[in-house]
N, C-alpha and C positions, 0 to 999 in steps of 0.2 A: 504493500500500498505505499501509495506517494504520501511524502510530508505534507504538501499541501493541500492534498485532498483528504488527510485525517481529519475525521469528526471531530475529535479533541480539540484541535486547533483552530477548527471553526467556530466551536462552541466556545472556546475562551473568548475570541475575539468578538463572537456575538454578545458575550456577557460584558464584555469590556464596553462594545457602542451601545448596546442597548439600555443596560443597566446603569453603569457608573456613569457614563457621561450624558445619558439622556436624565438621571435623578439629580446629576450634580447641575445640568443646565437648568431644569425645572428650579432647584434652588437659588440659582442665581436670579432666573426671572421673578421669583416672589422677592428676593431682597431689593430687585431693582423697583418692583410693584412698590415695595414698602417705602424706600427712600423717597419716590415720588409722590406718595400718600403724603409721607413727614413733609415735603417740601411744599406742596400745594395748600395743606392744611396749614401750615406755619405762615405761608405768606398771605393766604387770604383771612385768615382767622386772627393772626398776632401782627401781621405787618412784618414779620420775620421768617425768611426762607431759611431753608437747612442749609449752614455755610459748606459750600464744596459741594453742594447737592448734584450740581452739572457734572462737576468731575466725578462724581462716585457713578453716576448713570453712564457717563462716558466710559468708563474702565469695565463696567459690568455689561454693558451691552457689546465690548468689543469680545469679552469671555465669553457671552452668551453666543454669539456668531461663529466663533472658533470652535466651542464646546460642538454645536450641531453639525459641522463641516464633516467629520469623520463618519456622522449618522447617514447624513444626505450621500455622501459618497458610497457607503456601502449599500444605501438603497437604490443607487443608481437614478436618483431623481434631482441632479443637476439641472438645470435650465438649459436646454437645448435647442438649436434652430434646424429645423426639417429643411432645408432649401434644398438639398439635392438627393433626398432618400427616395423620392419618387423615380432619378433617375438610375439608379444603382440595381441592376438586377438583382434577382433572390440569390442566386448562387453568390454573389460576392459579398452579400450580407455579412456573414461570418467574417471576411477579411477586413471589412469597413468598420465592424465592431474592433477585432484586435487592432487596427490602427488607431482608432478614436481612443481607445486604451491606453494605448501606448504613448501616445502624444499627451493625454492626461498625467500620466506616470511622469513623464519628462518635466511637463511643467509644473506638476507638483513637487516634485522631487528637487528641481532649482527654489522653487518658494521655500519648502522648508528648508535647505541649505541656506537661504538668505536669510530666513528667521533665525535661525541658531545663531549664524552672526550674528545678526542685530541683537539678540539676547545677551549674548556674550559681552558685547560691548555695553549694552544699557547695564548690566551688572556692574561691570568694570568701573565704568562712568556716574554709578550710582545716580543714575536720572530720575527725577520724581515729578510729580504733576506741580502746576504752577502754583495754586493757591493752598491747597493740603499738605504738598511734601511726601505725599504717597509715592514709594518707590514703585515703578511700574516694571521692573526686570522681571517679577514674579508672574506678571500679565504675558509679557513677551516670550517668556519660557512657555507659559500654557500654550499662548499661539502657534509658537513653535512644535511641542509636542504634538497637538491637534493636527497641524498640516503633516506632521510626519505620519499620524496616523491615518490619514486619508490616502497618504502615498502608498503606506503598508496595505491598505484595503485595496487598492487599484493595483497593485501588484499581485496580490492573491486574486483578484478578478481576472488579471490577465491570464493567469495559468488556470482557473478553476473555471470560470465562467464569465468570458469577455460579454458585455453588452446585455447581462443579466444582473440580478440583485445579488448580494453577496451571501446574504442568509434569506433562503427562501427560492421560489420559483422565477419563473421569467417575470421581468417588468412588465406590468401593465400598461395598457395605452390610456394616457388623460381621459377620461370621459368626457371632460368640458371642452376637448379640444375641437375644434371647428374644423371641418375638411374643407 
């Protein structure tokens, strides 16, 4: 049995992507909602908004986006444009899926590499936010790790199931798509 087709490997990734990242993203969204609530109530009722509320929301939003990135990648639900799909013959679709996944692996790999370099530089320079002086190296490391997880998902998809979800069956067509 191939290492990449091993159910244990895929089950571990599925747990990481769907449970750990999903629950962490839900927690981040809840905290973002609470910060916004406190900021709005403070501003409207007490004429005193939450100090640095905007900064905190910015950081939480970036964390939320990058926590969702590996999940979206594993579900193969990134936004795609189907301009040439109707012109590609059916027998070339598998090759098209492999090529698209390969291009995504390269793009995400380069982005991951650049984010890791930026995370190290941010840590070394001790960069902080402007108002609250919150160090944001942790956020950049989270962004790099999540982008790397997306790259890992794409590599596994390339060998296991190009053009399909990483966890589950074939990707369903969007029912709201207009023909």
